[in-house]
N, C-alpha and C positions, 0 to 999 in steps of 0.2 A: 976743364972744370965745368961742371953742369950749372946751369942757371938756377936761381931759387924757384922759379915757376915750374921748371921741369921736375925738380925734386919734390915739390908739393903734389904734383899730379901723380907721381909714382907712389907716394905714400897713400894717397886716396884710393888708388886701384888695388893696392895690397890689402887695405882694410875691408873693402867690399868683398874680396875673394875669401877672406878668412871668416866673415860673419855667416852663420848658418841661416838659411831661408826659413822664416816662420809661416810663410803662406804656402799652402798646398793648392794645386790646381783643382778646380771644381770638377766633380765627377761628370762623366758624359751623359749618364742617364738621368740626371736631376733636371726637373722642369724649371723654367724661369720663375722668378718670384711673382711676376705679374700673372702668369697662367694659374698659379696656385691660389692667388687671391680671388680671381674671378670665379673659380670652381667653388670656393668656400662661400661666396656670396650667393651663387645660384642654389646651393644646397640648403641654405638657411630658410626656416619656415617664414611664410609671409606675415607681415605685421597685421594684427587685427584691425578691422575697420571701426571707426568711431560710431557712436549711436546716431541714428537718424533723428534729426531735429524736426520740430513742428514746422510745417510749411506755412502756418498762419502768423504765429508770434515769433518764430525763429529763436526762442529763448529756452524752451523746455524740450526734453526728449519726447518724441512722438510715441503714442500708444495705439492709435487707431489709423484707419485709412478711409477716405471717402469712397463710398460704394459706387459713385458715378465716375469720378476721375482719378481715384486712388491717391489723392493728395494726403500725405500724413498730417495728423493733427494730434494735439495732446489732451484736449478737454472738451467738454460740452460747449463751453463759451466760445472756444475757437471754432468748433464745428458750426455753431450758429452764425458766426461772422463769415465763415466760408460759404455756407449755404445762401446767405443773403447776397453774396457777390458772385455766386455760381452762375455761369451762363446757362440758359435754358437748353435742355436736351432737344436735339432735332426730332421733330415729329415724323414718325414713319409715314411714308406715302402709301395711302390705302386706296386701292382702286375701287371706285363706286360699284356696289353690287348690281348685278344685272337684274333689272326688274322683269318679272315674268310677263309674257305677252298677255294683254288684257283680252278677255273674251269679248266678242262683238256684241254690242248692245242690241237688245231686241226691240228697242224703241225706234220708231221711224225717224229718219234724219230731219233735223229742224225742230224736233220736239224737245223742249228744255226739260231736264230732269230736276224737278223741284226738290226731290229728296236727296240730291247729291250733297247738299250742304250739311245734311245730318251725318253722312258717312265720313266726312273730312273735317268735322267741327272740333276745334280745340276746346271750345266751351263745354261741349258734351263730354269729352274725355275728362275734363276737369271735374265735372259734376259727378261722374262715376268714381273718381278718386275721392271726392269729398264724402260720398255716401256709398261705401263698399257694398251694402246690402241692396242697393237700388236695382241692379240687374235681376236679382232673385225676386224682388217684389213685382217687377214688370213681367217676369216669366209666369208668376202666379196669376196675374191678370190675364195674360194671353191664354193660359190653360183654361180659364173660365169660358173662353169663346169657342173652345174645341169640343167636339162631340165626345160623349163617354166612350170608353173603349169597348163596352159591351153593346153599343148601339149599332146594329147591323145596317140601319137605314143610311148611315153616313157613308157606307161603302158601296151603296147602290147608286148608279147614275140617276140624276134628277129626272131624266126623260122617262125612266122606267117607273118612277114613283108617282107619275101624274095619275090622278083619279083614285089613288089609294087613300082611304080615310086615315087621317092622322090620329094616332093613338099615343100621343105624348112623345113622338119621335123628335130627334134633334133637327133643327133647321137653321139656316143662316140667320134668320131674324132672331131666333131664340139665343143663338150664340152671341150676337151683338148685344142683345138685351142683358144677358148675364155678364158680359164683359163691361158694359156701362155701369152696371150695379157694383161690380167688383172695383172698378176704377173710382167710383164715387166713394165707396167705403174706404179705399186706400187713401184718398185725399183728405178724409176726415179723421184719419188716425192721429192720436196724440204724439207729441214728441218728434223725434228725428225721422221716424218712418213716414208720417204724414207730410212733414216738411220736404222730404226728398221727392215724393210724388208730385207735390205742388210745384216745386221748382222745376222738375222735369217737364211738366205740362206747359209751364210758362215758357221755358227755353225752346221747346219743340215748336210752339206756335210762333215764337219770335224768329227762329231760324227759317221757318217756312215762309213767313211774311217777307223777310229780307230777300230770300231767293226769288220770291214771287215779284217783288218790286224790281229786281234786276232784270228778270226776263219779261215782265209785263204780260204774263200768261195766266190771267185769272180763270178763264174758261178751261184751259188745259189742266190747271190744278184740280178743278172739280172732276174732270174726266179721269185723271190719274188716280184720284181717291177711290173711284169705283173699280179700278183695275189692280190695285195693290192689295189683293187678298192674301198675299204672303206675309204681310206685316200688319197684323190685326191691331197692334197697339196704336199705330198711326191712324188707322180707320176709326178707332174709338175716340181719338182726339178730334177727328173731324165730325164724328157723330154727335159729340157733346156740343159742338158749335153749329148744329143744324144740318150737317152734311148727310149724304146717303151712306148707309153702312155696307150694303151688299150690292 
């Protein structure tokens, strides 16, 4: 006689054999569920980026960018705040321009150039900026000292003119005299024109006196006045103060 445990085991095995299987084996060509999920994720379109926020207040969407550092900002107020805190741009390194070689001076060594202060005077440059018409006025005075264009005697060497009777021809003395008269008239002009000439005369004498005091060359100054025939305006200034014109 079989035991109750053995009978129960036989009944269980018979029940399993009689019930049809509801699960079918997975096809061999089907990919795993994990591979399909990863492929679907890769094929999905990327999510859109959010708006760029203002780099100053960080509260509003930016509309502009700084032209110097490209920081986004939203308004004029934020731009002003940014510009006030913006670090300075590095200055480009500029190589100093090469100065052209200076021409050798024709003056003997040891002789001070008393007119050098006029060439490098900031005060004189300022005066020309203050009175823009001053250079033209000085040119008109200088032209009064020059011979007329139709005066042939000015083109003939002075050595060949000795003994020739003067018939109203131009001479150095006449040029200086006409220049002094033109300078005197210019100083007496009303308004800004006369004021410009008067200030120019005062400044010229002041600069020459300062350079004279530095070099201590009073006699050299008188000698150079006689040799500076290329600058008649300065000669006229000396002539008004009792110097020799030619």
